[in-house]
Each structure stands twice: as structure tokens, then as C-alpha cells.
N, C-alpha and C positions, 0 to 999 in steps of 0.2 A: 627634426625626429623629438615626439616625448616621448620620457625615460619613468619609468617606474619602478619603485622598489618590488612590487608585485602585482602580476596580470592574472585574472580567472577569466577561463575561457568558458563560458557559460554561464547563465542565471537563473536557474534551479535552485531550489532548497540549499543544495549543498554550494554552491556556486556564490549566491546572494549573500550567504551568511557566511562565508568564509570570506568576501571582500569589508564585510563588514567589522568582522572581528581584526582582520589587517591594519584597518581604518582606527580602529579605536586604539590599536596597540601602536598608533604611530606611523604606521607605513602609507608611502605615498600609491594608491591602488586604483586597479585598471578594470574596468569589466566589459568580457566580450561578447555580445548576444546577436545569432544571427535573425533572430525574429524582429519584428515589433514591438512586442511587448516582452517586460523582463519575466521570470518565474518558471520558466520552464516548463516542461510537461507538468508538473502535479497542480500549480496555480494556473497554466491555462487550458488542457486536456488531461486532467487525471485527479488527484485529489479533492482538490475544489469543488469543479463542478459535478463531478460524479456525486459529491455529498449534496450539494444544492441540490440536485435531482432524487436524490434518495429519500431527501426532509420534505420535498414537496409532494412525494410520489407516495409518502408514508401521512402526510395528513391529510390527503385523498383517500387514502385508504380506511384510514381511521373514521373519516365523514361518512364514508359508505356502508364501514362493515359495524363500527362500534360505536359511535354516536348516539345510535341511540339507545344500547345498556346504559349510558350515562345520565341518560334522560335529557338527551338533546335531539328536540325535534326540528328537521330542516324542511321546508314546506316545497314542494317538488323535485325535480329531478338533479340530482348530483353529475354535474358531466366535467372532464377534463378539459381542458383549454392547453394543449399541448404548446400551441405555441405560446403562451403568457409563460406557460412552465419554463420553456427554453430560455426564453428572454430574461426571467430574473436569473435564472441561474448565470446568464451571460452577463449580467447586472453585478451578481457575487462575484465574475472572475475579473471584472472591469475594476472593481474597488480594491479587490485585494492588488493585482498587478502595479493600479497605480499608488497602493502604499510602499510599494518595493521603488516605485520611482522616488516617493517621497525619502525613503530610506538612503537611497543612493546619493541623493541631495545633501540632505543634512550631516551624513558621514563624510562627504567631499569626495565621493568616488566619483571618478570618469568614466561615462559610459559609452562604449564603443557600439555601432548595430555593423553587424557583417561578420560575416563568415573569419572568424580569425585560424588563421594557418601558419604553421612553423616555418619561419626561413632558414632559422637555426637554433642553436640554444638559448640564446637569449634575444633574438628577434622573433616579431608576429607579425607578418600581414594579414590586412584587415579588409575584404574584399564587400563592400555595400553598395552606395549608391557611389562613392567615390573608394580607391584605393587609398589606403592609408600603412604607415609602418611603426612600431612602436618598439621599443626595448623594454626589455622586463629583466630584473637582477634574477628574480624568482617568478613560474609560474607555474599555477595550478588548474588542472584538467578537470572539469567539472562538465563535460558534456554529455553527461545522460543518457539515455535509452530510446530504442523504437519499439512498435508492437512489433515481435515475433510472427513467421506464420510458416506453413510449411510448404515445401515447396512445389508442391502440386495444384496448389492454390491460387487463384487468381483473384486477388482483390478489389473489384470495382470502387467500390465507394459508396457504391448505391445500395446495392441488396447482400454483396459479399463484404461484410464492412470491419473493420476493427474499433476500440474504443475511442478513438475522436470522434467517426462519423454517428457511433452512436449516440455520444453526449446532444448530436443536433438535428436528430432525425424529424420531419416533418410531419409524421404520422406515429401510430402506435402499432407495433405489427400484430397480425395476426396471429402467427406463429414463428416467433423468433429461435431459430436454433442456435444451440451455444457451446463450440466446438473449443472446450476447456475449462474445469471442473474448479479453477483458484479462486482468488479473490475478486479480480477485476471481472470474469464471465458472471461470478453467481452476484455480483453486488449489481452487475445494470442491466442480468436477466431479473433482477428481484424489480427493480423500476419499472420494465416494462410489463410484469407478472400484475405486480399492481393496478398498471392503468390500463389491466383487459387483455396483454397478451398472452397465447397460448406461449409456455416455454419448456423448452427441452433442452436439457443439459448434455454434454457427451466428452466423456472423460478418459483419457487413454488409462488412465492408473484403475486400482482398485476400489477407489474411495476417492471423495471431490476433497479438496483444501488436504493435499497427500500430504505436504512437509509441516504438518500442524500434528498434534497428539492423537489419534485414532480414537479417543474417547469424546474429541470437539467433533471430528469427521462425522462418527456415527452419529451424534446428537444432533448438527447443523442437517443433515440426509435426512433424519427423520421429520426434524420441524417444516421443511424445504418440501416434503412429500404431502405433509399436512397441507399447505398454502398449494397445494397441487402442481409443483413443477416434476416434471419427468425428469427423472435421473439415469441417463445409461453410462455407467463404470465399467472397466477394462472393455471399451469398446476404441476399435482403431481406424483412424479416418482411413480412408482410402482416397473418395476424391467427392470433390466438391463444384458443382457445375452451374451455372446459372442458364435459365430456360424461360426466355421473357422476364415476365416479374414473379418467378420462383426460383427456389434454388434446391437443389437436389445435393443432398447429402449421403453419400454408402460408405455404412463403415463395416467390420467385421466384429461380431462381438464374441465373448471369449471362448466359445464353443468353434468360433471359426466359420458361424454362419451368417450371412450378410445382411446386414439390416439397412436399409432405405427411408429415408427422412425428408420430408417435404416442406418449405415453408418461407414464407415471402422475403424474410432476413439470415443473413447468416451473421452472426456474431463470432470472428475469429479472435479467440482472448489464448493463446497459447503460452503465455510468455513475454519475457520481452528478450531484446539484443542491444547489448553496449554501443554506443552511437559514436564513430568515429570521424565520418565521411567527412571529408575535407581540410582535417585536421594536420595533413602530412607529418606525421609524429616521427617517420623516418628523416627526414631532414633535421632533425635536432637529438637523433640520435637513442628515442623513445620507444621501447621493444612492447610487442604487442603479442599477445598468447595466442594459441591454438583456439580458444575461446571465442577470440578479438578483445578481450579484455587489457588494460595495458598494464603492466605487470610492475608492481609495485614491493615494497617492501615492507616489513612491521610499522616504517617512520609513514607509510603512503608515498616512498619517496621512489620513482622510476627510476630507470637504469640509468638515467642522468640526474646529478646530484640536485640541480637546482628547480627542476620540474617535478610537483608532483601531482598526484591523482585522486580523485574523490568520485564517492558517490555510484549510479551505477555502473559507472564505465570500469572499476577494479570488482574486485571479488567480493562476495557478501551477499547479504540480501538486500535487493532493492527496493529502497525504503527510503520516503524522505527523511524521514528523522534521522538516517542511518547517515544518511550523506550531509545531513546538519552538522552532528558530532564529529562528522571527520573535515569537514571545511572546519571547526573552531581549532581542532587537533593539530592540524597541518597550519592552520595561521600562528600558532603558539609555537608550533615546534619551530617556525622560521624566525619568532620572536628570541627562538634560545629560550623557551621554557619547556618542560617536561609534564606535558598531560599525556591524558590516558584514556582508552576507550576499551569498555568490558563488551564486548561484540555478546556476548551471550545474557547481556542484559539489556539488550535492546529488544523493545517488544513487539510482535505481531499482531496485527488490529485484521479483522475483517468488518466490515460496516452495512453487512444484513444487518437485519431484523429479526430474531434475538443476534445482537454482535457477537461476536467469536475474537478473544482477545488473548494470548500467551508470551510469557516470556521465562526464559529458562529453557530446561532439559524436558522433553517429551518422556515418558515409559518407556518407549521402542528406546529412544536412547542411551537409557539408565540400562537397560535389560542388554543394551548391545555390549557396554562397557565392564559388567557384570558389579553395579554399584548397586549393593543393599539400600532400598527406599522402604517405606511406607505412605500407604496414600489417605489423605482425608478430603471425604466430598460433599458436599450439601449442597439438596435441589433447589433451584430459584423459587418453587411453587411452596414453599416452607416458610417464606419470608410474608411479613405483614404487609410490607412497602408492595409487593408483587403481586397480594392478592387485591390491593387497593387500586393499582393499574391496570391491573388485568394483563401483565407480561409475565405469565407461569411457567413458562417454556426455559431451559438452562440448569447451571449447575454450575458451583466455582470446585476447581480440585485443586490438592493443595499437594504437592510431592516433596517428603524430608529424606533426610538422610536418615536411615533407620537406628542409625549408633549416636550420632551427634544432635539430631533434630534439626539441623538446618536445613533452611528450605533451599530445593534444590530445583522445582518448577513451580509456578500456577497455570493453569488453563481453566477459560472461565468461558461459556456460552450463554447469554442475557441481555437484559437491558441494560444500557450503559455502560457495558463491558468495557467498550475503549476506552470509557473514563477510570473505571476501576482497577484496570488494569495497573496504572501509576502507583497505588499504592504495594503493588509487588514488587514492583523495581524498587522501590524506595525499599521497602524490607531485605531486599534482596542484596542492595547495594551496601545494607549494612551487615550484613551476612545473619539478619534475625534467624532464630530457630520457627518454627511452629507455634510454642508456647509461648514465645514472647510476643506474635500478633493475636494469640489468641486469649490474652492477657491485657489487651487494647481495647480501651472501650469504645465501640461504634453506635453514634448517633441510631437511636431506636423512633419512626420506624427508616431504615433506607435499606436501598442494594447490597451499599459493601456488610452489611451485617452477615450475608453469604462468606464472605473473607475468613471472618472471625469464627463462623461456626466450622467452616472448612477446617480451619486451622487445630480446632479444639477437636475435631474428627480425627485429625491425625495426632493430636497427643491424646493417645491411650482412649480413642474412641467416646470424647466426653461432647459430642455435639448436644448442645442443650435442645435445640425444636425440631428433633426427627428421630 
């Protein structure tokens, strides 16, 4: 039987990063993955493939709608080759997962393929092509999450689908009904909207991206409607039925009236649930919460001292980069170091176009806490860079403490917001004030000038270009 200092169950961003950091710190490490490729949901059927399709569909939309404005004439009809687009997406996935294989070899991490199941707190049985057993002084559970559904929905993976199937459709839907106005539904909805589908979003809450600042929700709603999305908020879905090649969705609106929608595909994107199937945590004494999450303390330690859990399977936002930070945190904790994570400073991003990104507190959260704050906001359309690229939608909003001027939250929607938010994270990590950021030189012309201008706006309303 092989023995390890650390065994990691699950090879998503949390798991493989934890394994690499453990190996870097001199621990003999193994990683266990039930699928044939490493990388988990993110690399195989989540973050990476969805961004590949978003980029491809964005290129197509630019060619159809915007090239002419830029003085680019393309003779003949521009067509979508969905099969080739999906194949490119898969090549990106293959290259990325292959990179993880390389990193495992580089760091001398043993890879086991199969389902990892606890025999007890220090022994794991791996059920794959053959059954193996390993011993581990410490174990990190990084088994991730799976798409959630509603109890009355039968996901047939053909017409009623999850994000996994939406990444490999063989045709562009005529009418895609998206249940859920969160990140996944809006991103994949935009992919197929660009390619020619009619897209209808049905959201239970009173706004889309309901966990983000309401200003971002309002602006994204406005932009998506301009892009011809149909968005139905405050709608409670009560039935989803497939009739041949048609899907019939019935929902009650906020007045209690029944609304019927008919489409050829229905994407169910109502969130994700922790995945612990086959793990057998009870055998090791690991406790599961009522929400199906693995119970951990502030050190991400489970009810068993030598077993840790990270990522989507524990409390907190289900984000790949949050899982990565937790993976490093646990590896360094096992090594006797004193790492830290500030969960308030983990950014959230929606990769629609315009992109949406945020870090820190929302206005709603500050109001609920009774924190006195001031707001600085700057429109993207006032930037020379935005006019040059024709990306005029959106804004940057900075929330700062009214008395100390410390930045408490940054919320943005616009071109390249996913990349721009890192500046806000750095500023907040060093507890910068709005004035600090306002006095930093930003290259001109860039989209990030909007951050400086929003900081100026929060500092005695001093924005220069509005």
C-alpha cells in the first residue's frame, strides 16, 4: 500500500492547486480523480469551455454587426460553423487539461483515476479500472459541485439541459429558455443569442445576478434587453415538460398569473450543489451539513483533524479562484505555516459582454450594516478608449467609508471588467482610500481610467471627464 503525506480527492482548480502547493512544500502527494481528465468542472465543462465559446461567438457577432463600422468589408454571407466552434472549444479544453497532467508530473504528484472513498480517517479506497487502497496522513476533499435542478424537472440532457450539455449542442437553438438569471445562465444565453437564437430568461428573484450590487443588475438588465434578450424576473417556474422537440415551461409571474413559454431547448441553471457522492465521509467521521456541504472550521478543517475540505463542497461562493486560494491555504496550514484568506476580497465576475465584476461590499450590504458610505461612479462612455473600441455601456462604482475614505467595495460593468477588477482587489488588500487610487497615474487611453475617475468622484466629487 502506498503512503502519502497528503491525498487530494478531486482535481479541479482547488484540488490540483492544493496538490501542487503541497508538493512544493516537500510533502509526498497523491491526487484522485474519477474522470479520465484532470481539471474538474472548471476546466472540462465550466469556466474554460464557456469562455472559449463566449470568445468565438463574440468574434462572430463583431463580424456580423461591427466590422462594417470599422471599415472592414467581408464579401459574401458570414455563417456560423457550430461544429467547428465546439471543436475549437474542445481543443482549448484538451490543451488546458493536458497542462495539468504536465504539472502533476513536474511536481512528482501521483495521479489515481477512480472514485476516492474513505475507508477510515487515514485510508482511501480508489475504485477505478482496478480497486486500490492508499494511506494518507492528511486528506483534502476537493470534490466540487454539480448543477442543481428543481424537483419537478426531468433533465433529459437532450432538450432539457444543464450547462454541461449547453457546451456541446449540435445546433443553434431557435428559442432557448434559460431558467435562472445568474452567471451561468446569462453567459451561455449570450453565446446562443449571438449565434442567432431567441433567448428568454426566467428568474425567480426580482432581478438578474441577484447576489451582486443592484446597480450592476439594473445596468446588465438594460444592456441585455438592448441585445434583444427577453428577461422575466419575479417568475416562479412550476413545470417544465418536453413535448416532442419542444419544451413547455409554465411559471407564475409576480401577480400570480400563469405564463407559458415554448422553446426547442431549456437550459436549467438554478445554481450548483456540493458533490460528495461516493465519498463515504461517514466512515472517516466527517460531518455533512443540512445543505449537503462538508462542515469545516476557520482552518478549513473538518470534524476530523487530519481531513480538510475546500472549494464548492464547503461554504462560500462557488468560484474557481476561491477554491484555489483555499487549496493553497490548506497546504500551507498542513505545513505549519500561518496563511490567511480574506473572503471579502475574492472578486466575482460575469463574463457576458459587457463584463460584470465586483469585489467587497455592495450598497445593500453596507445599508444593512448601517455603515456610512459615499459613492463615486463614472460612465464608461465618457472614456476615449471606450469610444475608440465602441464599447460604451457600463460604469465603475466605488463605495468608500464616509469618514475614513477607505474603499469598501468596487462594482463595474464594461469592457474588460474581468481584468480591471484586479486593480480594485490590490487597492483593497492594502486598505487604500479612494483618494489613494485617484492620485495613481493611469495610462491614457485605457478602460482602467474609469477606476481613477470613479475614485475622483468618491473624493469630493472631483471626476474630471464628466
